[in-house]
VMD Tcl script that draws the C-alpha trace (Angstrom):
set ca {
  {194.93 124.55 92.40}
  {191.54 123.24 91.40}
  {189.71 126.44 92.29}
  {187.30 127.49 89.54}
  {188.40 130.68 87.82}
  {186.30 133.79 87.49}
  {183.06 133.51 85.59}
  {182.84 135.64 82.48}
  {179.52 137.02 81.33}
  {179.46 138.47 77.81}
  {176.73 140.91 76.93}
  {176.25 142.00 73.29}
  {174.36 145.13 72.32}
  {172.94 145.10 68.80}
  {171.60 148.37 67.41}
  {170.03 148.89 63.98}
  {171.18 145.40 63.02}
  {174.87 145.95 63.84}
  {177.03 145.03 66.81}
  {177.15 148.28 68.74}
  {179.09 147.34 71.87}
  {179.90 144.37 74.00}
  {180.66 144.05 77.67}
  {182.59 141.37 79.53}
  {181.75 141.03 83.22}
  {184.09 139.15 85.57}
  {182.74 137.39 88.65}
  {184.03 134.78 91.06}
  {182.31 131.40 90.94}
  {180.06 132.66 93.75}
  {178.81 135.41 91.46}
  {180.46 138.26 93.35}
  {183.15 140.74 92.44}
  {186.64 139.22 92.97}
  {188.25 140.13 96.34}
  {190.91 142.29 94.66}
  {188.14 144.33 92.93}
  {189.64 143.25 89.60}
  {192.90 145.12 90.32}
  {194.82 142.12 88.96}
  {192.72 142.18 85.82}
  {193.36 145.92 85.39}
  {197.12 145.32 85.82}
  {197.02 142.54 83.23}
  {195.31 144.89 80.75}
  {197.89 147.62 81.46}
  {200.70 145.10 80.92}
  {199.17 144.04 77.61}
  {197.95 147.37 76.25}
  {200.01 149.94 78.14}
  {199.20 152.20 81.10}
  {195.87 154.06 81.00}
  {195.07 156.34 83.96}
  {191.40 156.57 82.97}
  {191.28 152.79 82.39}
  {190.36 153.44 78.75}
  {192.47 151.78 76.04}
  {191.98 152.66 72.38}
  {192.64 151.06 69.01}
  {192.93 154.18 66.85}
  {192.94 152.30 63.56}
  {189.69 150.50 64.33}
  {188.21 153.41 66.35}
  {187.36 151.02 69.17}
  {187.92 151.73 72.84}
  {187.97 149.28 75.73}
  {187.03 150.75 79.10}
  {187.14 149.11 82.50}
  {183.95 150.41 84.09}
  {182.06 149.65 87.32}
  {185.17 147.87 88.70}
  {184.85 144.57 86.83}
  {183.19 145.24 83.48}
  {185.32 145.60 80.36}
  {183.27 147.41 77.72}
  {184.32 147.43 74.07}
  {182.67 150.07 71.93}
  {183.10 152.13 68.81}
  {184.02 155.79 69.24}
  {184.53 158.72 66.87}
  {186.76 161.76 66.97}
  {185.31 165.19 67.61}
  {185.13 166.20 63.92}
  {183.01 163.11 63.15}
  {180.86 163.60 66.25}
  {179.34 166.99 65.41}
  {179.18 169.10 62.27}
  {176.98 169.84 59.27}
  {177.78 166.53 57.57}
  {174.92 164.01 57.24}
  {177.31 161.38 58.64}
  {177.93 163.24 61.95}
  {176.87 161.34 65.08}
  {174.93 164.43 66.22}
  {172.57 164.75 63.20}
  {172.23 168.55 63.17}
  {171.52 168.34 59.42}
  {168.13 166.73 60.10}
  {166.62 169.62 62.12}
  {163.72 171.01 60.08}
  {163.62 167.92 57.84}
  {161.31 164.87 57.80}
  {162.21 162.36 60.49}
  {162.49 159.55 57.93}
  {165.99 160.84 57.11}
  {167.06 159.14 60.36}
  {165.56 155.74 59.49}
  {168.90 154.07 58.77}
  {170.22 155.13 62.17}
  {167.41 153.93 64.39}
  {166.60 150.66 62.57}
  {163.32 149.41 61.11}
  {161.64 148.63 64.45}
  {161.54 152.29 65.53}
  {158.55 154.40 64.51}
  {159.56 157.91 63.51}
  {156.18 159.57 63.98}
  {156.83 160.68 67.55}
  {159.71 161.74 69.79}
  {162.35 159.03 69.88}
  {165.60 158.30 71.72}
  {168.47 156.25 70.32}
  {172.13 155.58 71.06}
  {175.17 156.03 68.85}
  {178.97 155.99 69.18}
  {180.60 158.04 71.94}
  {183.33 160.63 71.44}
  {187.07 160.68 72.07}
  {189.70 158.51 73.69}
  {189.19 159.44 77.36}
  {185.62 158.42 78.18}
  {183.26 155.47 77.97}
  {179.63 155.05 77.01}
  {177.40 155.91 74.08}
  {176.00 159.18 72.78}
  {172.31 159.32 73.72}
  {170.24 161.29 71.25}
  {166.68 162.51 71.89}
  {164.82 163.51 68.72}
  {162.00 166.02 69.17}
  {159.27 166.03 66.50}
  {156.71 168.56 65.39}
  {154.25 167.80 62.56}
  {156.37 165.00 61.14}
  {159.56 167.01 61.08}
  {162.50 167.08 63.46}
  {162.28 170.27 65.53}
  {165.26 169.66 67.80}
  {167.87 167.31 69.26}
  {168.97 166.79 72.86}
  {172.31 164.97 72.97}
  {174.42 163.76 75.91}
  {177.71 161.89 76.01}
  {180.67 161.37 78.29}
  {183.76 163.31 77.18}
  {187.20 164.10 78.56}
  {188.18 167.70 79.38}
  {190.24 168.22 76.22}
  {187.44 166.79 74.08}
  {184.92 169.19 75.62}
  {187.11 172.12 74.54}
  {187.53 170.55 71.10}
  {183.76 170.11 70.73}
  {183.22 173.83 71.40}
  {185.85 174.73 68.80}
  {184.40 172.27 66.31}
  {180.88 173.73 66.61}
  {182.25 177.25 66.06}
  {184.23 176.24 62.97}
  {181.63 173.89 61.45}
  {178.72 176.31 61.85}
  {180.73 179.50 61.28}
  {179.67 181.29 64.47}
  {181.46 182.06 67.72}
  {179.72 181.11 70.95}
  {178.51 183.39 73.71}
  {177.92 182.36 77.34}
  {174.37 182.66 78.64}
  {174.99 183.92 82.18}
  {171.56 182.77 83.39}
  {171.64 179.14 82.22}
  {175.42 178.60 81.99}
  {175.03 177.32 78.44}
  {177.39 178.23 75.61}
  {175.14 179.45 72.79}
  {175.77 179.59 69.02}
  {173.36 181.75 66.99}
  {173.75 179.36 64.06}
  {171.15 177.80 61.77}
  {169.93 175.69 63.51}
  {170.79 177.28 66.87}
  {173.05 175.22 69.16}
  {173.54 175.23 72.95}
  {176.07 173.30 75.00}
  {176.50 172.68 78.72}
  {179.16 170.72 80.61}
  {177.68 167.81 82.58}
  {179.28 165.88 85.43}
  {181.17 163.55 83.08}
  {180.74 165.07 79.64}
  {178.54 167.40 77.61}
  {174.94 168.08 76.73}
  {174.34 169.62 73.31}
  {170.96 170.93 72.17}
  {170.23 171.70 68.52}
  {167.11 173.51 67.28}
  {163.95 173.79 69.35}
  {163.27 171.37 72.20}
  {160.04 172.93 73.48}
  {156.78 171.27 72.36}
}
mol new
graphics top color blue
foreach p $ca { graphics top sphere $p radius 0.5 }
foreach p [lrange $ca 0 end-1] q [lrange $ca 1 end] { graphics top cylinder $p $q radius 0.2 }
display resetview
């Protein structure tokens, strides 16, 4: 037939000068979601890349995941494994190493346009093979130094368990549960707290109070 096919809208996200993620949105020519709610598209992806109950497909060699989100958006993004997501290493996505240090140590992560003389929020790669979306990192400053980090990301159930184990092994302390707040707490240097969120985790490092 001569019917026009679905429109494809490609949205690139550039962060600190690098391609961070891109999203492909599928619409009918009328600009609405296709009548099958992209079920056919999801089936085509499963036929090509294999079944994925969470609608997340991963390329482990490239550390890229493709997630079908919001019905008709296919998001391609970089992800890291749990050991690369949090730890003492300066390369970890959650930059625990920077707490207590001058904020300029984060300059390469946030890009030249971001001023590091006040609290700042930036995005980095998400974690694991069973979720979609970035890690969102809030940096708290005090007198030019980083006093704390507030970090949230989506994570699958197994990855949440693995993150807890990774914090304990990387920082050499077992966690305790704070019965009042529900947080898991590590009396490490810097101190770390973690809470399960609706679709992932929130991790706090150092001091977040002004």
